[in-house]
N, C-alpha and C positions, 0 to 999 in steps of 0.2 A: 399423241395429235396427227401422224401421218397415214390413219385410217380416216379422220375426220376431212383432211385435206383431198387425201383420196378421190373419196366421194362428189367432193366438189370438182375434183378434174373430170368423173364421170356425167356432169352435172347432170344430162335429158339422156341418158345411156341406159336404156332397157334389155340389148342384148348383154347374154354374158353371163358369167352366174359370179359369184361372192362369198366365199367363205365368212364360216361362221365369226373368226377373228374380226373380220374387216364390218362386219355386221354389226357386232354389240360394242366394238370400241367405234364404232359412229356415234353408236347413240348414247354410250356411256358421254362424252362429251357433249352432244346432242342438248341430253338432260340436264346437266352441270349450266350449260348457257345456258338455258332456260328458264333454271332456279335463279340464277345470278339475275337474270334480267324481270323476274318474276321481286325478285329484292328489291331490285333497283327503282322499277314501279312503282312498290309500296312507299320505299322510304322517297324517293326523291318526285313520285308523281311525274311519270314521263312513261305513257305509255306507249306511244309510237315506237320505241326500241324494241319493243316484243312483237309488235302488229310487223314490222316490216324484217325483222328477224324470221318471222314465222311461216310468213309468205315469201322469202328468198328460199328458204330451204324445205317450201313442199317437193319439187321435184325431184331435187337428190335423196330424200326420205324415199320416194316411193319410187323413184328407181334404183335405188337398192334393195329393196325390199322382194320387188322382183327378182334381180337378178338374186337375191337369196333363196327365192324360191326356185328357179333354174337351176341353182348347186345343186337341189335335193332332190330334182327331177321331176320338179310341177310348174305346171304353166304360171303365166304371171296374170291371170284372170284369177289365179285363187285368192288373190288379194284383195277381189272384193268379198270373199266371206266374214268381212272387214265387218260388216252391216247386218248380218244375221245375228240371233243373239247369239252369245257365247261364242262367236268367230273370232275375238282376237284370242280366247285360249286354244283354239285352232292354229293359230295363225302363229303363237308365242311356243307350242310344241313342234311345228315346224323349223322355227326358227331355231330351236336347239336342236334339229335333228341335225350328223355329219353328213359331210359333202356324200354324193353318190361316187361309188368308186368310179374311176377312171372318165372318161371324155363323156357327154350328152349330146342329145341334140341341139342343145345351148350351147355347148361351146367346150373348151378344152377344160379339164379340172383343174382348178382356181386352185386346189393347194402344191399341185404339181409347178417349180417354178420355172421362169420364161427363160 
C-alpha cells in the first residue's frame, strides 16, 4: 500500500525516475480497487464512484508511467505510443525492463536508497 500512496505523494510530478517495484505495486493495487468499484457498481448500481476514482487517478497514473520510462532511459513522450496499434505491448515491455544502471539525464538511480 505504501507504493500506491507514494504515487499520490508525487501526484503530478513527471520529473525523476520510478523503479519497477513502485510501478507494478501501484498498478496492482490500482486494478484491485478498480475491480472492487466495478463490482460495487454492478451490485449497488452506484456508477459515480468508478468515474470519480478514475478521474482522480489519471494524473498519478500518467506521471508514474512517465517516471518509469525515465528510469529505463526513455523520454516520457514514449507514452504516446499507447495510441499506435500494438503500442501497449511496447509499453508493457518497457515497463518490464530493468532500471538503467547509474544516474541518467532524468535523475538519480531509483534503486539506490537516498
